[in-house]
KEKEDO-644765 format. One record per residue (C-alpha): residue in one letter; z, x, y. Coordinates in Angstrom, 3 decimals, m for minus. Layout:
<type: A z: Z x: X y: Y>
...
This chain:
<type: M z: 118.955 x: 127.108 y: 93.666>
<type: A z: 118.310 x: 123.375 y: 93.533>
<type: R z: 122.078 x: 122.866 y: 93.262>
<type: S z: 122.786 x: 124.938 y: 96.386>
<type: F z: 120.272 x: 122.917 y: 98.361>
<type: A z: 121.755 x: 119.712 y: 97.002>
<type: E z: 125.211 x: 120.811 y: 98.143>
<type: T z: 123.898 x: 121.674 y: 101.590>
<type: F z: 122.145 x: 118.364 y: 101.766>
<type: Q z: 125.217 x: 116.446 y: 100.626>
<type: K z: 127.227 x: 117.966 y: 103.445>
<type: Y z: 124.931 x: 116.248 y: 105.924>
<type: A z: 124.118 x: 113.083 y: 104.011>
<type: E z: 127.738 x: 111.952 y: 103.948>
<type: N z: 127.665 x: 111.536 y: 107.740>
<type: D z: 125.871 x: 108.637 y: 109.318>
<type: K z: 125.219 x: 110.435 y: 112.589>
<type: V z: 123.989 x: 113.987 y: 112.132>
<type: P z: 122.434 x: 115.847 y: 115.050>
<type: V z: 118.848 x: 116.990 y: 114.644>
<type: S z: 120.106 x: 120.556 y: 115.077>
<type: S z: 121.761 x: 120.247 y: 111.652>
<type: L z: 118.410 x: 119.312 y: 110.127>
<type: K z: 116.970 x: 122.481 y: 111.622>
<type: E z: 119.812 x: 124.431 y: 110.011>
<type: L z: 118.895 x: 122.944 y: 106.632>
<type: I z: 115.204 x: 123.734 y: 107.120>
<type: R z: 116.034 x: 127.345 y: 108.008>
<type: S z: 118.009 x: 127.623 y: 104.759>
<type: L z: 114.981 x: 126.533 y: 102.738>
<type: F z: 112.555 x: 129.206 y: 103.934>
<type: S z: 112.857 x: 132.968 y: 104.144>
<type: D z: 112.658 x: 134.229 y: 107.733>
<type: P z: 110.868 x: 131.182 y: 109.193>
<type: S z: 109.624 x: 131.299 y: 112.775>
<type: E z: 111.294 x: 128.979 y: 115.239>
<type: E z: 107.905 x: 127.391 y: 115.909>
<type: S z: 107.504 x: 126.537 y: 112.213>
<type: V z: 111.051 x: 125.168 y: 111.947>
<type: N z: 110.445 x: 122.954 y: 114.963>
<type: K z: 107.147 x: 121.728 y: 113.555>
<type: V z: 108.664 x: 120.823 y: 110.178>
<type: C z: 111.596 x: 119.140 y: 111.880>
<type: E z: 109.297 x: 117.124 y: 114.124>
<type: C z: 107.292 x: 115.916 y: 111.108>
<type: V z: 110.260 x: 114.777 y: 109.035>
<type: T z: 112.413 x: 113.337 y: 111.827>
<type: L z: 111.696 x: 109.629 y: 112.015>
<type: S z: 114.406 x: 108.740 y: 114.493>
<type: K z: 113.804 x: 109.884 y: 118.058>
<type: N z: 117.329 x: 109.234 y: 119.328>
<type: G z: 118.660 x: 112.729 y: 118.660>
<type: H z: 120.506 x: 112.090 y: 115.424>
<type: L z: 119.828 x: 111.102 y: 111.834>
<type: S z: 121.483 x: 108.542 y: 109.592>
<type: S z: 122.424 x: 109.125 y: 105.961>
<type: D z: 119.413 x: 106.999 y: 105.005>
<type: D z: 117.180 x: 109.318 y: 107.049>
<type: F z: 118.531 x: 112.316 y: 105.166>
<type: K z: 118.052 x: 110.652 y: 101.790>
<type: L z: 114.442 x: 109.940 y: 102.685>
<type: I z: 113.932 x: 113.568 y: 103.679>
<type: W z: 115.586 x: 114.763 y: 100.471>
<type: E z: 113.526 x: 112.569 y: 98.167>
<type: N z: 110.153 x: 112.968 y: 99.890>
<type: F z: 110.230 x: 116.455 y: 101.383>
<type: I z: 112.890 x: 118.753 y: 99.937>
<type: Q z: 112.315 x: 117.558 y: 96.373>
<type: V z: 108.627 x: 118.434 y: 96.761>
<type: L z: 109.679 x: 121.986 y: 97.554>
<type: I z: 112.286 x: 122.520 y: 94.845>
<type: K z: 110.731 x: 120.353 y: 92.113>
<type: P z: 106.953 x: 120.534 y: 92.678>
<type: V z: 104.515 x: 118.952 y: 90.228>
<type: S z: 101.762 x: 121.461 y: 89.503>
<type: A z: 98.160 x: 121.210 y: 88.347>
<type: F z: 96.204 x: 124.307 y: 87.348>
<type: V z: 92.514 x: 123.601 y: 87.928>
<type: I z: 90.254 x: 126.069 y: 86.083>
<type: V z: 86.794 x: 125.743 y: 87.578>
<type: D z: 83.582 x: 126.216 y: 85.574>
<type: V z: 84.455 x: 129.208 y: 83.374>
<type: Q z: 81.227 x: 128.538 y: 81.472>
<type: N z: 78.815 x: 130.792 y: 79.668>
<type: D z: 75.898 x: 130.351 y: 82.057>
<type: F z: 77.982 x: 131.717 y: 84.954>
<type: I z: 79.172 x: 134.680 y: 82.878>
<type: S z: 76.340 x: 135.832 y: 80.643>
<type: G z: 73.679 x: 133.134 y: 80.968>
<type: S z: 71.018 x: 131.933 y: 83.358>
<type: L z: 73.206 x: 132.061 y: 86.470>
<type: A z: 75.459 x: 134.989 y: 85.618>
<type: L z: 77.448 x: 136.216 y: 88.608>
<type: S z: 76.594 x: 139.798 y: 87.707>
<type: S z: 73.018 x: 139.087 y: 88.857>
<type: C z: 74.177 x: 137.698 y: 92.225>
<type: P z: 74.670 x: 139.747 y: 95.446>
<type: A z: 78.387 x: 140.457 y: 94.856>
<type: K z: 77.613 x: 141.752 y: 91.333>
<type: E z: 80.915 x: 140.388 y: 90.036>
<type: D z: 81.627 x: 139.919 y: 86.345>
<type: G z: 82.698 x: 136.338 y: 85.674>
<type: A z: 84.253 x: 137.296 y: 82.333>
<type: E z: 86.981 x: 139.205 y: 84.169>
<type: V z: 88.746 x: 135.952 y: 85.069>
<type: V z: 89.331 x: 135.045 y: 81.422>
<type: P z: 92.253 x: 137.406 y: 80.609>
<type: V z: 93.857 x: 136.652 y: 83.986>
<type: I z: 93.709 x: 132.897 y: 83.354>
<type: N z: 94.892 x: 133.305 y: 79.774>
<type: K z: 97.940 x: 135.293 y: 80.907>
<type: L z: 98.784 x: 132.598 y: 83.454>
<type: L z: 98.544 x: 129.952 y: 80.745>
<type: D z: 100.837 x: 132.040 y: 78.520>
<type: D z: 103.408 x: 132.955 y: 81.161>
<type: V z: 103.545 x: 130.022 y: 83.585>
<type: V z: 104.445 x: 126.459 y: 82.649>
<type: F z: 102.114 x: 124.297 y: 84.724>
<type: D z: 102.757 x: 120.582 y: 84.505>
<type: Y z: 99.045 x: 119.877 y: 83.962>
<type: V z: 95.965 x: 121.974 y: 83.256>
<type: F z: 92.410 x: 120.860 y: 84.031>
<type: Y z: 89.179 x: 122.473 y: 82.863>
<type: T z: 86.103 x: 121.603 y: 84.930>
<type: Y z: 82.522 x: 121.697 y: 83.736>
<type: D z: 79.233 x: 121.837 y: 85.567>
<type: W z: 77.460 x: 119.223 y: 83.426>
<type: H z: 73.829 x: 118.806 y: 84.392>
<type: P z: 71.103 x: 116.707 y: 82.783>
<type: H z: 67.867 x: 118.585 y: 82.103>
<type: N z: 66.147 x: 116.858 y: 85.053>
<type: H z: 68.753 x: 117.807 y: 87.660>
<type: I z: 67.637 x: 118.028 y: 91.286>
<type: S z: 69.242 x: 121.452 y: 91.777>
<type: F z: 66.952 x: 123.143 y: 89.229>
<type: H z: 64.046 x: 125.036 y: 90.731>
<type: S z: 62.050 x: 124.099 y: 87.650>
<type: N z: 62.301 x: 120.418 y: 88.654>
<type: L z: 61.197 x: 120.831 y: 92.251>
<type: K z: 57.769 x: 119.315 y: 91.599>
<type: T z: 59.474 x: 116.166 y: 90.267>
<type: Y z: 61.466 x: 115.728 y: 93.480>
<type: K z: 58.925 x: 117.093 y: 95.976>
<type: D z: 58.223 x: 113.688 y: 97.551>
<type: T z: 61.852 x: 113.481 y: 98.721>
<type: L z: 61.744 x: 116.863 y: 100.492>
<type: L z: 62.505 x: 116.833 y: 104.196>
<type: R z: 62.569 x: 120.585 y: 104.709>
<type: P z: 60.161 x: 122.050 y: 103.856>
<type: T z: 57.747 x: 119.141 y: 103.791>
<type: P z: 56.484 x: 117.752 y: 100.458>
<type: D z: 53.146 x: 119.539 y: 100.775>
<type: Q z: 54.963 x: 122.888 y: 101.043>
<type: W z: 57.011 x: 122.556 y: 97.868>
<type: E z: 55.143 x: 125.352 y: 96.080>
<type: S z: 56.364 x: 127.850 y: 98.684>
<type: V z: 60.003 x: 127.265 y: 97.748>
<type: C z: 61.485 x: 130.175 y: 95.805>
<type: M z: 64.470 x: 130.389 y: 93.509>
<type: F z: 67.738 x: 130.386 y: 95.530>
<type: D z: 66.040 x: 128.994 y: 98.658>
<type: R z: 67.858 x: 126.212 y: 100.483>
<type: V z: 65.973 x: 122.968 y: 100.971>
<type: Q z: 66.830 x: 119.513 y: 102.277>
<type: F z: 66.263 x: 116.334 y: 100.304>
<type: D z: 66.119 x: 112.823 y: 101.704>
<type: G z: 69.313 x: 110.871 y: 101.266>
<type: R z: 72.141 x: 109.171 y: 103.084>
<type: P z: 73.059 x: 111.586 y: 104.504>
<type: P z: 70.205 x: 114.073 y: 103.907>
<type: L z: 71.432 x: 116.702 y: 101.456>
<type: E z: 71.159 x: 120.464 y: 101.626>
<type: Q z: 70.488 x: 121.998 y: 98.234>
<type: T z: 70.145 x: 125.534 y: 96.898>
<type: M z: 67.480 x: 125.768 y: 94.228>
<type: W z: 69.107 x: 127.246 y: 91.143>
<type: P z: 67.788 x: 128.301 y: 87.748>
<type: D z: 68.439 x: 125.760 y: 84.992>
<type: H z: 72.105 x: 126.074 y: 84.075>
<type: C z: 74.960 x: 124.283 y: 82.325>
<type: I z: 72.690 x: 121.685 y: 80.750>
<type: Q z: 74.814 x: 119.087 y: 78.995>
<type: G z: 75.712 x: 120.162 y: 75.464>
<type: S z: 73.942 x: 123.510 y: 75.694>
<type: E z: 75.469 x: 126.853 y: 74.779>
<type: G z: 75.439 x: 127.753 y: 78.456>
<type: S z: 77.576 x: 124.732 y: 79.334>
<type: K z: 80.396 x: 125.727 y: 76.980>
<type: L z: 83.568 x: 127.404 y: 78.159>
<type: H z: 83.732 x: 131.139 y: 77.514>
<type: K z: 84.731 x: 131.693 y: 73.890>
<type: D z: 87.806 x: 133.752 y: 74.822>
<type: L z: 89.195 x: 131.307 y: 77.374>
<type: K z: 92.418 x: 129.759 y: 76.163>
<type: V z: 92.161 x: 125.967 y: 75.919>
<type: I z: 95.644 x: 124.520 y: 75.729>
<type: E z: 96.653 x: 121.426 y: 73.836>
<type: G z: 96.766 x: 118.530 y: 76.260>
<type: G z: 94.404 x: 120.193 y: 78.720>
<type: L z: 92.276 x: 117.695 y: 80.622>
<type: E z: 88.520 x: 117.938 y: 81.194>
<type: V z: 86.583 x: 117.105 y: 84.359>
<type: Y z: 82.790 x: 116.827 y: 84.382>
<type: K z: 80.680 x: 117.133 y: 87.523>
<type: G z: 77.021 x: 117.312 y: 88.482>
<type: F z: 75.945 x: 114.782 y: 85.862>
<type: N z: 73.993 x: 112.618 y: 88.342>
<type: P z: 70.423 x: 113.999 y: 88.249>
<type: C z: 69.855 x: 113.182 y: 91.933>
<type: I z: 72.745 x: 115.047 y: 93.537>
<type: D z: 74.694 x: 118.240 y: 92.932>
<type: S z: 78.485 x: 118.413 y: 92.687>
<type: Y z: 80.085 x: 121.727 y: 93.574>
<type: S z: 83.537 x: 120.198 y: 93.963>
<type: A z: 85.621 x: 119.055 y: 91.004>
<type: F z: 86.585 x: 116.047 y: 93.157>
<type: W z: 83.327 x: 114.675 y: 94.584>
<type: D z: 79.571 x: 115.016 y: 94.531>
<type: N z: 78.051 x: 116.922 y: 97.456>
<type: G z: 77.548 x: 113.730 y: 99.439>
<type: E z: 81.204 x: 112.742 y: 98.857>
<type: V z: 79.998 x: 109.398 y: 97.502>
<type: T z: 80.923 x: 109.504 y: 93.813>
<type: S z: 84.291 x: 110.736 y: 92.565>
<type: T z: 84.655 x: 112.740 y: 89.360>
<type: G z: 87.997 x: 111.054 y: 88.711>
<type: L z: 90.064 x: 114.193 y: 89.305>
<type: L z: 91.735 x: 112.765 y: 92.408>
<type: D z: 92.911 x: 109.690 y: 90.511>
<type: E z: 94.160 x: 111.866 y: 87.648>
<type: L z: 96.236 x: 113.991 y: 90.029>
<type: K z: 97.627 x: 111.043 y: 91.953>
<type: S z: 98.570 x: 109.127 y: 88.804>
<type: R z: 100.601 x: 112.156 y: 87.692>
<type: N z: 102.302 x: 112.584 y: 91.092>
<type: V z: 100.914 x: 116.102 y: 91.451>
<type: T z: 102.012 x: 117.877 y: 94.618>
<type: D z: 100.581 x: 121.387 y: 94.124>
<type: V z: 97.081 x: 122.367 y: 93.017>
<type: Y z: 96.373 x: 125.915 y: 91.819>
<type: V z: 92.664 x: 126.705 y: 91.793>
<type: C z: 90.794 x: 129.505 y: 90.040>
<type: G z: 87.491 x: 130.149 y: 88.263>
<type: L z: 83.813 x: 130.455 y: 89.150>
<type: A z: 82.436 x: 130.876 y: 91.694>
<type: T z: 84.880 x: 131.639 y: 94.508>
<type: D z: 82.490 x: 130.828 y: 97.343>
<type: I z: 80.846 x: 127.780 y: 95.760>
<type: C z: 82.555 x: 125.507 y: 93.242>
<type: V z: 86.036 x: 127.007 y: 93.647>
<type: N z: 85.564 x: 126.814 y: 97.413>
<type: F z: 84.534 x: 123.149 y: 97.430>
<type: T z: 87.245 x: 122.192 y: 94.924>
<type: A z: 90.041 x: 123.906 y: 96.856>
<type: T z: 88.730 x: 122.512 y: 100.147>
<type: H z: 88.813 x: 118.955 y: 98.830>
<type: A z: 92.298 x: 119.525 y: 97.400>
<type: C z: 93.448 x: 120.521 y: 100.899>
<type: K z: 91.726 x: 117.544 y: 102.488>
<type: H z: 93.429 x: 115.230 y: 99.997>
<type: N z: 96.781 x: 116.618 y: 101.191>
<type: F z: 97.774 x: 118.603 y: 98.130>
<type: R z: 99.572 x: 121.904 y: 98.585>
<type: V z: 96.894 x: 124.369 y: 97.494>
<type: V z: 97.105 x: 127.888 y: 96.091>
<type: L z: 93.971 x: 129.935 y: 95.429>
<type: V z: 94.622 x: 132.443 y: 92.626>
<type: E z: 92.291 x: 135.122 y: 93.893>
<type: D z: 92.328 x: 137.571 y: 90.988>
<type: A z: 91.432 x: 134.667 y: 88.664>
<type: C z: 88.244 x: 134.024 y: 90.665>
<type: R z: 84.889 x: 135.747 y: 90.962>
<type: G z: 82.113 x: 134.884 y: 93.394>
<type: V z: 78.481 x: 135.148 y: 94.438>
<type: D z: 78.488 x: 136.786 y: 97.869>
<type: L z: 81.192 x: 139.052 y: 99.293>
<type: S z: 80.815 x: 137.777 y: 102.848>
<type: A z: 80.959 x: 134.154 y: 101.701>
<type: I z: 84.025 x: 134.928 y: 99.565>
<type: S z: 85.811 x: 136.285 y: 102.629>
<type: E z: 84.803 x: 133.247 y: 104.674>
<type: T z: 86.059 x: 130.947 y: 101.925>
<type: K z: 89.504 x: 132.546 y: 101.937>
<type: Q z: 89.762 x: 132.335 y: 105.721>
<type: K z: 88.695 x: 128.690 y: 105.740>
<type: L z: 91.241 x: 127.791 y: 103.068>
<type: N z: 93.974 x: 129.573 y: 105.022>
<type: D z: 92.992 x: 127.558 y: 108.074>
<type: L z: 93.309 x: 124.357 y: 106.017>
<type: G z: 96.866 x: 125.252 y: 104.976>
<type: A z: 96.198 x: 126.794 y: 101.554>
<type: I z: 97.683 x: 130.117 y: 100.542>
<type: I z: 95.952 x: 132.960 y: 98.706>
<type: R z: 97.971 x: 134.588 y: 95.924>
<type: T z: 97.506 x: 136.927 y: 92.985>
<type: S z: 98.382 x: 135.734 y: 89.508>
<type: D z: 101.546 x: 137.838 y: 89.226>
<type: T z: 103.137 x: 135.913 y: 92.131>
<type: I z: 102.475 x: 132.382 y: 90.856>
<type: A z: 105.479 x: 131.705 y: 88.600>
<type: P z: 108.137 x: 131.438 y: 91.362>
<type: L z: 105.950 x: 128.948 y: 93.241>
<type: V z: 105.459 x: 126.759 y: 90.170>
<type: K z: 109.186 x: 126.868 y: 89.358>
<type: G z: 110.172 x: 125.870 y: 92.891>
<type: E z: 111.972 x: 129.170 y: 93.460>
<type: E z: 109.883 x: 130.358 y: 96.413>
<type: F z: 108.994 x: 128.327 y: 99.482>
<type: P z: 106.115 x: 129.671 y: 101.580>
<type: M z: 106.253 x: 128.115 y: 105.023>
<type: E z: 102.531 x: 127.325 y: 104.856>
<type: L z: 103.139 x: 124.998 y: 101.912>
<type: G z: 106.269 x: 123.655 y: 103.562>
<type: L z: 104.206 x: 122.622 y: 106.564>
<type: V z: 101.777 x: 120.775 y: 104.290>
<type: A z: 104.673 x: 118.928 y: 102.642>
<type: A z: 106.099 x: 118.064 y: 106.061>
<type: E z: 102.745 x: 116.753 y: 107.294>
<type: N z: 102.456 x: 114.615 y: 104.164>
<type: F z: 105.917 x: 113.200 y: 104.874>
<type: R z: 104.843 x: 112.365 y: 108.421>
<type: R z: 101.688 x: 110.593 y: 107.214>
<type: K z: 103.609 x: 108.604 y: 104.621>
<type: F z: 106.369 x: 107.382 y: 106.915>
<type: A z: 104.741 x: 107.416 y: 110.362>
<type: N z: 104.975 x: 103.622 y: 110.633>
<type: M z: 108.760 x: 103.868 y: 110.259>
<type: S z: 109.178 x: 105.913 y: 113.451>
<type: T z: 111.462 x: 104.407 y: 116.037>
């Protein structure tokens, strides 16, 4: 497949004046049954020259920075918080409104790791100190920083209530039971989860004064976990996200991946969540951000660069536009 695209590309690249209509022909050949609106949008993003034709240098730039992303993507599989406390411990999903069993993601993830060759695999950990601000048991310690309710009302706050702590900016926080305390049994990955050789670990929520749902940033988007730098240094283009919980840490992680201009795939059958309504809202929001929602049995062709969803093509085209916007003439 890569060879056929290369041959098509070569046909155009040998000419120094190729009409933009030929670029549209190439784009149509990349995607299955694309809408004319989508073809036009991709073409507009990757066409630097505005004089109606493209040079061979223009085509080479498009090949190296757009088409290659489609046919030779660099993938990262981010497995979010598949830890004991979210499966059978103090914050087990089975006790939450959706009543989902977090352990059900383990065989799905393991099969993906067996069957699909991701370029990189990351395991994330909620990694809280014992005095973390998100623990309901620590509310008395942090009561003087409460904005809502007021400090004198701290005793009225119940488990799972949302409060607001002082900060820059002020931070909303759900009050959770103690969970994933650093080094505890509850913080460990589920015993049956496959941990591959060379898998990379990401720790979040280790600052006692702020929570970190995302595997990229704390909830104030002030301190990075380092995941973004790890992905960029490896030239990752595509981020596949799964794990626990769909509507919280998976949600925030996938959202940040979209905002950092990665092509994002949520593997929905490898996720379990807290609240059914919030899970549905999460999926819709991610779709709106340009992510796609897939089941695990459809992932391999995406990773291999054998299938090209237009949604991900549009993300790649937008990234091309951002990268080379200053070269427009």
